[in-house]
Structures are given as C-alpha cells and as structure tokens.
C-alpha positions as CSV (number, residue, x, y, z in Angstrom):
1,M,15.6,82.1,22.2
2,R,11.9,81.7,22.5
3,S,11.6,80.3,19.0
4,L,14.3,77.8,19.6
5,R,12.5,76.5,22.7
6,R,9.3,76.1,20.8
7,R,11.0,73.8,18.2
8,V,12.2,71.2,20.7
9,T,9.0,71.0,22.8
10,G,5.5,69.8,22.0
11,R,4.6,67.8,18.9
12,N,7.9,68.5,17.1
13,R,9.8,66.6,19.6
14,D,8.4,63.3,18.3
15,R,9.0,64.1,14.7
16,G,10.7,61.2,12.8
17,A,10.1,58.6,15.6
18,A,7.8,56.5,13.3
19,V,10.5,56.4,10.6
20,L,13.1,55.1,13.2
21,E,10.7,52.5,14.5
22,F,9.9,51.3,11.0
23,A,13.6,51.1,10.1
24,G,14.2,49.0,13.2
25,F,11.4,46.7,12.4
26,L,12.1,46.4,8.7
27,P,14.7,43.6,8.9
28,I,12.2,41.4,10.9
29,L,9.6,42.0,8.3
30,L,12.0,41.0,5.5
31,I,13.0,37.8,7.3
32,V,9.4,36.8,7.9
33,A,8.6,37.5,4.2
34,M,11.6,35.4,3.0
35,A,10.6,32.6,5.3
36,G,7.1,32.6,3.9
37,I,8.4,32.5,0.4
38,Q,10.8,29.7,1.2
39,L,8.0,27.7,2.7
40,G,6.0,28.2,-0.5
41,I,8.9,27.0,-2.6
42,V,9.2,23.8,-0.4
43,G,5.5,23.1,-1.0
44,Y,5.8,23.7,-4.7
45,A,8.9,21.4,-4.9
46,A,7.0,18.7,-3.2
47,S,4.0,19.1,-5.6
48,Q,6.3,19.0,-8.6
49,A,8.1,15.9,-7.2
50,G,4.7,14.1,-7.0
51,T,3.8,15.2,-10.5
52,A,7.1,13.9,-11.9
53,A,6.8,10.6,-10.2
54,R,3.2,10.1,-11.3
55,A,4.0,11.0,-14.9
56,A,7.0,8.7,-14.9
57,A,5.2,5.7,-13.4
58,R,2.2,6.2,-15.7
59,T,4.4,6.3,-18.8
60,E,6.7,3.5,-17.8
61,A,3.7,1.2,-17.0
62,Q,2.5,1.4,-20.6
63,E,4.2,-1.3,-22.8
64,E,4.7,0.9,-25.8
65,F,6.6,3.6,-23.7
66,W,8.9,1.4,-21.7
67,G,12.2,3.2,-21.0
68,Q,10.8,6.7,-21.4
69,G,9.4,7.3,-17.9
70,A,12.2,9.5,-16.5
71,A,12.1,11.8,-19.5
72,T,8.4,12.1,-19.3
73,G,8.5,12.8,-15.6
74,K,11.0,15.7,-16.1
75,A,8.9,17.0,-19.0
76,A,5.9,17.2,-16.7
77,M,7.7,19.5,-14.3
78,S,8.5,23.2,-14.3
79,D,11.8,23.8,-16.2
80,W,13.5,25.5,-13.3
81,L,13.0,22.4,-11.0
82,A,13.5,19.7,-13.7
83,G,17.3,20.3,-13.7
84,R,17.3,19.6,-9.9
85,T,15.4,16.4,-10.2
86,D,16.5,12.7,-10.2
87,I,13.9,10.1,-11.3
88,D,14.4,6.4,-10.6
89,V,12.1,3.9,-12.2
90,D,11.9,0.2,-11.0
91,D,10.2,-2.2,-13.4
92,G,8.4,-5.4,-12.6
93,P,4.7,-6.4,-12.3
94,T,4.3,-3.0,-10.8
95,V,6.2,0.1,-11.8
96,T,7.5,2.3,-9.1
97,A,8.8,5.8,-10.0
98,T,10.7,7.9,-7.4
99,A,11.4,11.6,-8.0
100,V,13.9,13.4,-5.7
101,V,13.9,17.2,-6.1
102,S,16.5,19.4,-4.5
103,I,14.8,22.4,-2.8
104,P,16.0,25.8,-4.2
105,S,16.7,28.6,-1.8
106,V,15.5,32.2,-1.6
107,V,18.7,33.3,0.0
108,P,21.6,33.5,-2.6
109,G,24.5,31.3,-1.7
110,M,22.6,29.2,0.8
111,D,21.4,26.2,-1.1
112,D,21.1,23.5,1.6
113,F,17.4,23.1,2.2
114,G,17.4,19.4,1.6
115,E,15.4,17.3,-0.8
116,V,11.8,16.3,-1.3
117,E,11.1,12.7,-2.4
118,R,7.8,11.3,-3.8
119,S,7.1,7.7,-5.0
120,V,4.2,6.4,-7.1
121,T,3.5,2.8,-7.9
122,M,1.3,1.7,-10.9
123,P,0.5,-1.7,-12.4
124,A,2.5,-2.5,-15.5
125,D,1.0,-3.7,-18.8
126,E,1.3,-7.4,-19.2
127,E,3.4,-8.7,-22.1
128,E,1.5,-10.7,-24.6
129,P,2.6,-14.4,-24.8
C-alpha cells in the first residue's frame, strides 16, 4: 500500500501534463501557421500580378510585338499562378495591361480568397507615317 501512495503523490502526479497542454495548444498553432502561409501566398499573388501586367504592357507597347502582350505576361509568371490569371490589354497612345490573379488557398476545398488586380500603363510606339 505504501508504494501505491508514493506513485500518485509528489512529482509523479504531474507526469504527462505538458503533453496534454501541448495537445490542447496544437490546433491553435496550426491555425496561426496556416494563416501566415496564406498571407504569404496573397502577397506572392499580388507580386506576380504586377509582374504579369508590367511584362504585358511592355511587350504590347512595342510595335513589332503587338498582340503578344497577354501571352508574354503569363510567361513572366510562375506556372502555378499563370493558369489562374486573366490579362486584359487596352491599346491606344498608351498601353494599359491589367492582370487579375485568383488567390489560391492553403485549405483544400476552400478556394474563395478573392482576386488581386494590378494595372500598368506604358507609352506605345508610334506608327511610322
């Protein structure tokens, strides 16, 4: 009986408490980590939208490459975001390219994080008379 009483008193009574506390806190840590990763993906999508718009406007503004701006804009992006991107190019004395990227999600099945849009305007080459 004396050995049984020694097992449940003293330092042995707290044995395993840290594991239980960590197990209870683990879901919160995972949610915070996933939110941080998602925020990074939003920033990366915005950066890639700017890159695509800039490349599309630069290409479309050059007379010898008219009509190739959208393809060049998508080629300047990461492949996994290029499929989620729409690039619209407006011609005139200035060329405006607008890239719209759908933001991917870290959580499977939840793909409604909106879109990022970036526009760039550049002067177009003048046609020779």
